[in-house]
N, C-alpha and C positions, 0 to 999 in steps of 0.2 A: 894778774893781769898788769902789763907793764906800759908805761907812758909811752906814748907815741911821739917820734921826734916830727916837729912841725916842718922840717927842711926836706922831709921823705916826702911830702905831699905836692900835688900839684899846686900851683898858685894863681891867684887870680888874673894875676898878669896875662897869661896865656889866653884865658878866657876874653880878657878885654882887648888884647891884641886881635883874637879871630873875631871878636864882634866888627871892632874897627874895620878890618880888613875885608868883612862882609858887606858893610855899609858901603866901604869905597867902590866894591865891586857893583853893587846895586846901583849906586851913583852914576859909575860909567854907562851903564844900560838905560836908566831911567831917572834923572836927576828928581821928577817931580814924585815918584814913587818913595824914594829916598828920604827926600823932605818930609813927606805924608807919616812915614816909617819915624822918623826922628822925632816929630811931633808928637806922636802916639808915644813913643819912648819916655819922652819928657813929661808929659801926663801922667803917666804911669808914675813916673819918679816923684814928681810934685805930690802924688796921693800916698805913696808909702814913705816918703821923706820923715814925717813924724814919728812913724814907729821906729825907722832906721836909728833916728836920733835917740830914742829910748833906750833901743837896744845897744848904741854905742854908751850910752851912759852907763847903763848896768854892767856892760863889760868892763869900763873903768872901774867901777864900784867893786865888781868882782876883782879884778887885779888889785886894789888898794887894800881890801878887807878881807880877801877870802885866801888863806893859805890852800897849799895841796893837802896837809892834815886836816884842816877843818872839812875841805871838800869830800875827801875820804870818810871822813868819820859819819859824814851826813849822807853821802850816795856811794858809798866807795864798797869793797868787796865786805867789810865786816859791818855794814849798814843795817842790814836785815830789814825787818816789817818797817820802821823808821824810814829808810830810804825809798820804799814803794810808796809811802804817805806822802813823802817830801814830792818826790817825783809826779805822783798823782794829782795831787795841789796845785804845783806849780804849773803842770800842763792846763790844767781848767782854767787857771787865773791869768796864763799867757794871753795876749793878745796880737793882732797885726799877723803879717803874712808869716808863715813858718820858716821861710828861706831865711828870714832875718834872724830868726834863733840861731841858726847854724853856728854860726862863729861863738856864740855864747856855749852851745851845747860841747862843741869841740874843744874850747878851752878847759871845761870842767872834765870831759873826757881825758885830756891830757893831765890833768890835775888828779886823776883817780875814779873818775865817775863809771861805772860799769856800762856797758852797752844795753844791757837790759833794761836800767833805768832811764837811758835816753829814749828808747822803746816806748815804756809806760809814758813819760812826758810828750812824746809826741802823738801817741794814740788819744790821749787825754786830751789834747789839743781839740778835739771834735766836740768837747762840750763847751759852748758858748755862753756865758754869762749873761749878755746882753740880751741873748735871743730866748732865754728861760721863759719871760714873762709871755712873750709871743707863744712859745710852746705852749704854755699852761692854758693859754687861751682856746687851743685847738685840742688839748688834750687833757685829761684829768690829773690832778696832782699826784694822786698813787701812781699812776704811770710814768709821769715824771721821775718821781724818786727810785722806783725800781729799775728804770731804764738807766739812772746816773749809777746805781750801784752794780748793775750788770755790766756796766762800760768799764767801771773801774775794776771791776774782777777780773773782767775779761783782759783789760790792760795789764794787769799783774801777769796773768798767765801768759800774755805773749811776750812781757819781760823775761820770763822765767826761760820760755823757750829760746829768746835770742840769746840770753846769758849761756845755755845749753850750745847753742849751735857755734856763736861768735868765741865764746871762751870756755869750752869743756874743760872739766876738771882734769889736772893732771894727777897720775899716778905716783908721783913722788919724783925726789930729784934724779934726773938722768945721768 
């Protein structure tokens, strides 16, 4: 797997410009609806701001303390089972909206994280630790444990498939 160059990806500037353009267009036709839409957008921003702050802090910490070599050893090509364990546990422990984690996952990918392990991380986000007590109220403990292990195993299978599809092994130097 080769590290991707961040400059080849579309930037958030185009998304921001497009969004502002759409708001201006709506404002021209119906200022009241545009104002209501902005109010709803700012309400969502207020709700997700704490998670964005935490993820931004994690990005800063990752840039300060994680080298590409350390990332590659934990979740890179040669990580093996430990990489799947790290991605599984990381996905289960992560909280907040998934899109807030995309910048961190992109940075880890550029530092050497395999695409399959990103899939494992994202798959395991379906396990919500704060909801486990409620889950156990409605279902029995044995079912919860079996479901957790089945989901973890399915995530590993999904990660292996993603690695084969996105980065198939090469037959050697061309």
